[in-house]
Structures are given as C-alpha cells and as structure tokens.
C-alpha positions in Angstrom: 8.0 -4.6 -13.7 4.5 -4.2 -13.3 3.1 -0.5 -13.7 0.0 1.2 -12.9 -2.8 1.0 -15.5 -4.0 4.0 -16.7 -7.2 5.8 -14.8 -10.4 5.7 -17.4 -11.7 9.2 -16.2 -10.5 12.3 -14.6 -13.5 12.0 -12.1 -16.6 10.9 -11.7 -19.0 14.2 -10.4 -20.5 13.8 -7.0 -18.4 10.0 -6.9 -15.2 10.4 -7.3 -13.2 13.7 -7.0 -9.7 14.7 -8.6 -8.9 15.1 -5.2 -9.9 11.3 -4.2 -8.3 10.4 -8.0 -4.8 11.5 -7.0 -4.6 9.7 -3.6 -7.3 6.4 -4.4 -5.5 6.0 -7.4 -1.9 8.0 -7.3 -0.8 7.1 -4.0 -2.7 3.8 -2.7 -3.1 1.8 -6.0 0.3 2.8 -7.3 1.9 1.9 -3.2 0.4 -1.4 -4.0 2.3 -1.9 -7.2 5.7 -0.8 -6.0 5.3 -3.4 -2.8 4.6 -6.2 -5.8 7.5 -5.1 -7.9 9.5 -5.1 -4.3 8.3 -8.3 -2.7 8.7 -10.4 -5.9 12.6 -9.8 -6.7 14.1 -13.2 -6.6 11.2 -15.2 -5.4 9.3 -18.0 -7.6 7.2 -15.7 -9.1 9.6 -13.5 -9.9 8.7 -12.8 -14.2 5.5 -14.5 -13.5 1.9 -13.0 -14.5 -0.5 -11.1 -11.9 -3.1 -14.0 -12.2 -0.6 -16.5 -11.6 0.8 -14.3 -8.0 -2.8 -13.5 -7.1 -3.9 -17.8 -7.6 -0.8 -19.2 -6.0 0.8 -16.8 -3.4 0.5 -16.3 0.1 1.5 -13.5 2.6 2.6 -9.8 1.5 3.3 -10.9 -1.7 -0.2 -12.1 -1.9 -1.9 -8.9 -0.4 -0.3 -6.6 -2.3 -0.8 -8.4 -6.3 -4.8 -9.0 -5.2 -5.0 -5.1 -4.6 -3.5 -4.5 -7.8 -6.3 -6.5 -9.3 -9.2 -5.7 -7.1 -8.6 -1.7 -7.9 -7.9 -2.5 -11.7 -11.6 -4.0 -11.6 -12.9 -1.2 -9.5 -11.8 1.5 -11.9 -13.9 -0.4 -14.9 -17.1 -0.6 -13.4 -18.0 2.6 -12.5 -18.2 5.5 -15.3 -19.2 9.4 -15.7 -21.1 8.3 -18.4 -24.6 6.2 -18.5 -24.8 2.8 -19.8 -27.3 0.0 -20.4 -27.5 -3.9 -19.1 -27.3 -6.2 -21.7 -30.5 -8.9 -21.5 -28.4 -11.4 -20.3 -26.8 -9.4 -17.4 -31.1 -8.8 -16.7 -32.0 -12.1 -16.7 -28.9 -13.4 -14.1 -30.3 -10.6 -11.9 -33.9 -11.5 -12.1 -32.9 -15.2 -11.7 -30.5 -14.7 -8.4 -32.6 -12.4 -7.1 -36.1 -12.1 -8.2 -35.7 -8.6 -9.3 -33.7 -5.9 -10.3 -35.3 -3.7 -7.3 -34.1 -6.2 -4.7 -30.9 -7.0 -6.4 -29.9 -3.5 -5.6 -31.2 -3.6 -2.1 -29.1 -6.8 -1.1 -26.1 -5.5 -3.0 -25.8 -2.2 -1.1 -27.3 -3.8 2.1 -24.2 -6.2 1.7 -21.7 -3.3 1.1 -23.1 -1.3 4.0 -22.9 -4.2 6.4 -19.4 -5.3 5.5 -17.2 -4.7 8.9 -14.1 -3.0 8.4 -12.1 -2.7 4.9 -12.8 -5.0 1.7 -14.8 -5.6 -1.1 -18.6 -6.3 -2.0 -18.5 -8.4 -5.3 -20.9 -9.6 -7.9 -19.4 -12.9 -9.1 -20.3 -15.7 -11.4 -20.3 -19.0 -9.7 -19.4 -21.4 -12.6 -20.5 -24.6 -10.3 -24.0 -23.1 -9.7 -24.1 -21.3 -12.8 -25.8 -18.0 -11.5 -24.4 -14.9 -10.2 -24.0 -13.8 -6.4 -22.8 -11.3 -3.6 -19.7 -12.0 -2.3 -17.9 -10.1 0.7 -14.3 -9.9 0.9 -12.0 -8.5 3.6 -8.8 -6.4 3.1 -7.4 -8.0 0.0 -9.2 -11.1 -0.5 -10.2 -11.5 -3.8 -13.2 -14.0 -5.0 -10.7 -15.0 -8.0 -9.3 -17.8 -5.0 -12.4 -19.2 -4.6 -12.8 -20.0 -8.0 -15.7 -17.3 -8.7 -15.3 -14.8 -11.4 -16.0 -11.2 -10.1 -18.8 -9.4 -12.5 -18.6 -6.1 -10.5 -17.1 -4.7 -7.2 -17.0 -1.9 -4.7 -14.4 -0.8 -2.5 -15.3 -0.3 1.1 -11.9 0.7 2.2 -12.3 4.3 4.0 -9.5 5.4 1.5 -12.1 4.9 -1.3 -14.5 7.0 -0.2 -13.5 9.5 3.1 -12.3 12.6 0.8 -15.6 13.1 -0.6 -18.2 11.5 1.6 -16.2 11.1 5.0 -17.5 8.0 7.0 -21.1 8.4 5.4 -20.4 4.6 3.7 -23.9 4.3 2.4 -23.7 8.0 0.7 -20.8 6.2 -1.2 -22.7 3.3 -2.1 -25.7 5.2 -3.4 -23.2 7.4 -5.4 -21.5 4.1 -6.6 -24.3 2.3 -7.9 -25.7 5.4 -10.1 -22.6 5.4 -11.9 -22.2 1.6 -12.1 -20.3 0.9 -15.8 -23.1 -1.7 -16.8 -21.6 -2.2 -20.1 -18.6 -3.4 -18.4 -20.7 -5.8 -16.2 -22.2 -6.7 -19.3 -19.5 -8.0 -20.8 -17.5 -9.5 -18.1 -20.9 -11.7 -16.9 -20.6 -12.9 -20.9 -17.0 -13.9 -21.1 -17.1 -15.3 -17.7 -19.9 -17.8 -19.0 -18.0 -18.2 -21.8 -14.5 -18.7 -20.5 -14.9 -19.3 -16.5 -11.7 -17.9 -15.0 -10.1 -17.5 -17.9 -11.9 -14.3 -18.6 -9.8 -13.3 -15.5 -6.7 -13.8 -16.5 -7.5 -12.2 -19.8 -8.5 -9.1 -18.0 -5.7 -8.5 -16.4 -2.9 -9.2 -19.2 -5.1 -6.7 -21.2 -3.8 -4.4 -18.4 -0.6 -5.9 -17.7 1.1 -7.4 -20.4 
C-alpha cells in the first residue's frame, strides 16, 4: 500500500497557504494515492514499486502513479527558507541558457504558456549531457522519456487558485522566489552520477 508522503512545510507565506496545503496536498495528492492503491490491486503491478508502475503502466494506473510522483517532487522543489545554488547547477544553467536571468525568463514563459493543466520541468538529459526545460500535460512526466527531473512547477489550477485565483504568472513569480535550490542542486548532482536510478532512489526514499 502506498502512503501519502509527509509535507516538508505547513505553509509558504505568499506562495502556498495552509488552506492550499489542506486541499492540494490533503485532498488532491491523497486522492491520487487512494486511486493508485485501488487500481493496482489484482494487476501485474501489485506489490511493485512506484518507479516500475510509472515506467511500465498505462491508462488510469499510470496517471495516478505519475501524479503521486509529480506531486512528491513538487513539494520538495519549494521551501519557506532561502537556499543557494551549487556551482555545478550554476554552470549547467549558464551552459544551457547563457545566464541565470535568461533561464528564469525562459522557464517562467514556458510555465505560463503551457496550455491547460500540466507541469513545467527542468530536467537533465543524459544523452545530451545538459539541462533543458520540458512541458508535460496532465499527468505526464519526463521520466518516461528517459529524462531526469531536477525541478518542477505544478500549473494545474488547483495548485494556485485558492491563493492566486487565475493569475498563473503571479503564482509562478512567487514560486520562483521560493525554489529549494539545495534540492535542485542535489537532484542535478545525482542525475549526473546515477541517471534514472536517481529517480528510483528518490521515490524509494518516500515510498518504501
């Protein structure tokens, strides 16, 4: 049985209120967990780890498993306390985008213009050996394409409507100012060392 992970904060002032935590984490994320546990019964994936389900299942089972992971990762990408980027991350950003300012502009534009519900990711591409921005719709995740997430922002309306109404750009600006750069830096380090195994390791640290 999969269980809802613990939330690493109770609120983030200006970004995620306690009410949003109650609904986004306590109801939406919990529902994906509940659906996953129900859907996995009596299938070939019963007793399998979340990584196996995400990379091999389809349909509703995949959708709910991926949404569990996507949300797990999102909660770790933000923090109420400031953190700094590693030199390795700064170098990767400069190599891929020219400057940190250009990266911010490109990432926020990609997240703002993603149509409908979905996610905007910063991923490490092991084939190209560099980081890149990736949009996914609904429950899709870059993991299924062999790309390793190091940062994600949730742009489903339930992520921001309570606090920011329909003003996605305002939410995204607040998101960017509360990114957990320590987590992103660590994710890049492990992505370069371990590839997709780093995703499996991360998942197993939350869902044993």
